[in-house]
C-alpha positions in Angstrom: 5.6 6.6 20.6 5.0 2.6 19.8 6.2 1.2 16.9 4.3 -1.2 14.6 4.5 -4.5 16.0 3.4 -7.0 13.7 3.7 -10.8 13.1 3.1 -10.7 9.6 2.9 -7.9 6.6 2.6 -8.0 2.9 3.5 -5.0 0.4 2.8 -4.9 -2.9 4.9 -3.1 -5.7 7.9 -4.0 -3.5 10.7 -4.5 -5.9 11.5 -0.3 -6.0 10.4 2.5 -4.7 8.5 3.3 -1.6 7.5 -0.5 -1.8 11.3 -1.6 -1.1 11.3 1.2 1.6 8.4 -0.4 3.7 10.4 -3.8 3.0 13.8 -1.6 4.3 12.4 -0.2 7.3 10.1 -3.3 8.4 13.6 -5.5 8.3 15.5 -3.0 10.5 13.0 -2.7 13.1 14.1 -4.0 16.7 11.1 -6.7 16.4 11.0 -7.4 13.2 7.8 -8.8 12.0 8.3 -12.5 11.4 7.1 -12.6 7.9 7.3 -10.2 5.2 5.7 -11.2 2.0 7.0 -8.8 -1.1 5.3 -8.5 -3.8 6.3 -8.2 -7.4 5.6 -8.8 -11.2 8.3 -10.2 -12.2 10.6 -11.4 -9.0 13.5 -13.1 -11.1 14.1 -9.4 -13.4 16.5 -7.3 -13.6 14.5 -4.4 -11.6 14.0 -6.9 -8.5 17.8 -7.4 -8.0 17.2 -4.8 -4.7 14.8 -7.1 -3.0 16.3 -10.4 -4.4 19.4 -9.2 -2.3 17.9 -8.9 0.6 16.1 -12.4 0.8 19.7 -13.8 0.6 20.3 -12.4 3.9 16.6 -12.5 5.5 15.1 -15.8 6.2 11.8 -13.8 7.3 11.5 -12.0 3.8 9.4 -14.0 1.2 9.0 -12.5 -2.5 6.1 -13.4 -4.0 4.7 -12.9 -7.7 1.9 -10.6 -8.1 0.2 -9.4 -10.8 -2.3 -6.8 -9.2 -4.6 -6.6 -12.3 -4.8 -10.2 -12.5 -7.5 -11.8 -10.1 -6.1 -15.3 -10.9 -2.6 -13.7 -9.8 -3.9 -12.5 -6.5 -5.6 -15.4 -5.7 -2.8 -17.5 -6.2 -0.5 -15.2 -4.1 -3.0 -15.1 -1.0 -3.0 -19.1 -1.2 1.1 -18.9 -0.9 0.9 -16.2 1.5 -1.6 -18.2 3.9 0.4 -21.5 3.3 3.3 -19.8 5.0 1.4 -18.4 7.7 0.3 -22.0 8.8 -2.7 -21.0 10.4 -2.1 -17.6 11.8 -3.4 -13.9 9.8 -1.8 -11.6 8.0 -1.8 -8.4 10.4 -0.9 -5.6 7.9 -2.0 -5.3 3.9 -0.2 -2.3 2.3 -1.4 -2.1 -1.0 1.2 0.1 -3.0 1.5 -0.9 -6.5 0.6 2.0 -8.5 1.0 3.7 -11.7 0.6 6.7 -13.8 0.7 8.2 -17.1 1.1 11.6 -17.6 -0.9 13.3 -19.9 -3.2 15.6 -20.7 -7.4 15.3 -20.3 -7.0 16.2 -24.3 -4.8 12.9 -24.7 -6.4 10.6 -22.7 -7.9 7.4 -23.7 -9.9 4.6 -22.9 -6.9 2.3 -23.3 -4.8 4.2 -20.4 -7.5 5.6 -18.6 -8.6 1.5 -17.9 -5.3 0.6 -17.2 -4.4 2.5 -14.6 -7.9 2.0 -12.8 -7.3 -1.7 -12.9 -3.8 -0.5 -11.2 -4.7 1.7 -8.7 -8.3 0.8 -7.9 -9.8 -2.7 -9.1 -6.0 -3.9 -7.7 -6.3 -2.7 -4.1 -10.4 -4.0 -4.2 -8.7 -7.1 -5.6 -6.2 -7.7 -2.6 -8.8 -6.4 0.1 -11.0 -9.6 -0.9 -9.0 -11.9 -1.4 -6.5 -11.1 2.1 -10.1 -10.8 4.1 -9.8 -14.5 5.4 -6.4 -14.1 6.6 -7.1 -10.5 8.3 -9.9 -11.3 9.7 -8.0 -14.3 11.4 -5.3 -11.8 12.5 -7.8 -9.3 14.3 -9.7 -12.3 16.1 -6.0 -13.9 17.2 -4.6 -10.3 18.6 -5.8 -9.5 22.3 -7.4 -6.4 23.2 -10.7 -4.6 21.8 -10.4 -1.2 19.3 -8.8 -1.3 15.6 -5.0 -1.2 14.8 -2.6 -1.3 12.3 -1.2 -4.1 14.7 -3.8 -6.0 15.0 -5.4 -6.2 10.9 -5.5 -3.2 8.9 -5.7 -2.3 5.0 -2.9 0.8 4.0 -4.0 1.9 0.4 -1.6 4.1 -0.8 -3.2 7.5 -2.2 -2.0 10.6 -3.5 -2.8 14.1 -3.0 -3.3 14.4 -6.5 -6.9 12.1 -5.7 -8.4 15.4 -3.9 -11.0 16.9 -5.3 -10.6 19.7 -2.9 -6.8 20.1 -3.4 -6.2 19.9 -6.9 -2.7 20.6 -6.1 -0.4 20.7 -9.3 -2.8 20.7 -11.9 -0.9 24.0 -14.2 2.4 21.5 -13.8 1.2 17.7 -14.3 -2.8 16.9 -15.1 -2.4 13.1 -15.0 -6.1 13.1 -15.6 -6.2 9.2 -15.2 -4.0 9.1 -12.0 -5.9 11.4 -10.1 -9.3 10.2 -11.0 -8.0 6.5 -9.9 -6.6 7.7 -7.3 -9.7 9.6 -5.9 -11.7 6.6 -6.8 -9.0 4.7 -4.4 -9.8 7.0 -1.9 -13.6 6.2 -2.2 -12.8 2.6 -2.1 -10.8 2.6 1.3 -13.6 4.4 2.8 -15.9 1.8 1.7 -13.5 -1.1 3.3 -13.4 0.9 6.2 -16.7 0.8 6.5 -17.5 -2.9 5.6 -14.6 -4.6 7.7 -14.8 -2.4 10.4 -17.2 -5.3 12.1 -14.6 -8.1 11.6 -11.6 -5.6 13.2 -9.9 -4.3 10.6 -8.4 -0.7 10.1 -8.7 0.8 6.8 -6.9 4.1 5.6 -5.8 6.1 2.6 -2.4 7.4 2.6 -0.6 9.7 0.8 3.6 9.2 1.0 4.2 12.8 0.1 6.2 13.6 -3.0 9.0 11.3 -3.4 12.1 10.7 -4.9 10.9 7.4 -6.9 10.7 7.0 -10.4 7.0 7.5 -10.7 7.6 11.3 -8.2 10.9 12.3 -10.3 8.5 11.4 -14.1 7.4 15.4 -14.2 11.0 16.0 -14.5 11.8 17.9 -10.9 13.4 17.0 -8.3 10.9 15.8 -5.2 11.7 17.1 -2.0 11.4 14.0 0.3 13.4 10.4 0.2 11.9 7.5 0.1 13.3 7.1 3.8 11.7 10.2 5.1 8.5 9.3 3.4 8.1 6.0 4.7 9.4 6.9 8.3 6.9 9.1 8.3 4.1 6.8 7.1 5.4 4.1 9.7 5.0 6.2 12.2 1.3 7.4 11.2 0.3 3.9 10.7 2.0 3.1 14.5 -0.4 6.1 16.2 -3.9 4.9 14.3 -7.3 3.7 16.5 -10.6 3.1 15.5 -11.6 6.5 15.8 -8.8 7.1 12.2 -10.3 3.8 10.4 -11.5 5.5 6.8 -8.9 8.4 7.2 -7.5 10.4 4.3 -4.3 11.3 5.5 -0.8 12.2 4.7 2.9 11.1 6.2 2.7 13.4 8.5 -0.7 12.5 10.2 -2.2 15.8 8.7 -6.2 15.3 7.2 -6.4 15.9 3.6 -9.5 17.0 2.5 -11.4 14.6 -0.3 
């Protein structure tokens, strides 16, 4: 199966966990992207040391300050990306930044629900809006017809916790605000796929599995998947997607998840 072949990619929440894993895998590709934009809230902070070290070794990797809950920050980031791209478009937008507050239904508050929705659902909405012109430019500049992640795509990192049908893991972690925000993100992904298809942009919601990240381990158990295994699987799935898959809700192995 062919590897993803993109000129440019942007990953949110790239200072650790899955976001950092995506960046590392893109850098290791036989033909890495000419531009890899890694965004995080505090690029100079202690939690961004790993991505800082990578930047020193890879001139094609650019760190950009981004707070996905702040429209002004998103707008400023889009302007910086456009400046670096110099007239070419953005092929791949990976909305990875997310948060979770593992509370029960009785413990949920307006503040927690609002914060979680803003990060996990509103952020990807605003990112799609802000980067739409660059995604459209990439689609228009890519040869051939149809949709693919190598041409132009929005990938929203969702979770099986957002599946209303399966409702997996309720007994161990209710995490109500997280579940609701990811179910809403799934609907956003579907809406984006319908609205952006005419522009040549593929949109998909992707469940990375239960991964050994800070968030994945917060329930006190060791998740079965490493970051490398999850990211490698997701990139393989993304390389295989076509027009028939836009708007889909898939896991890291390409299996369809029930809404």
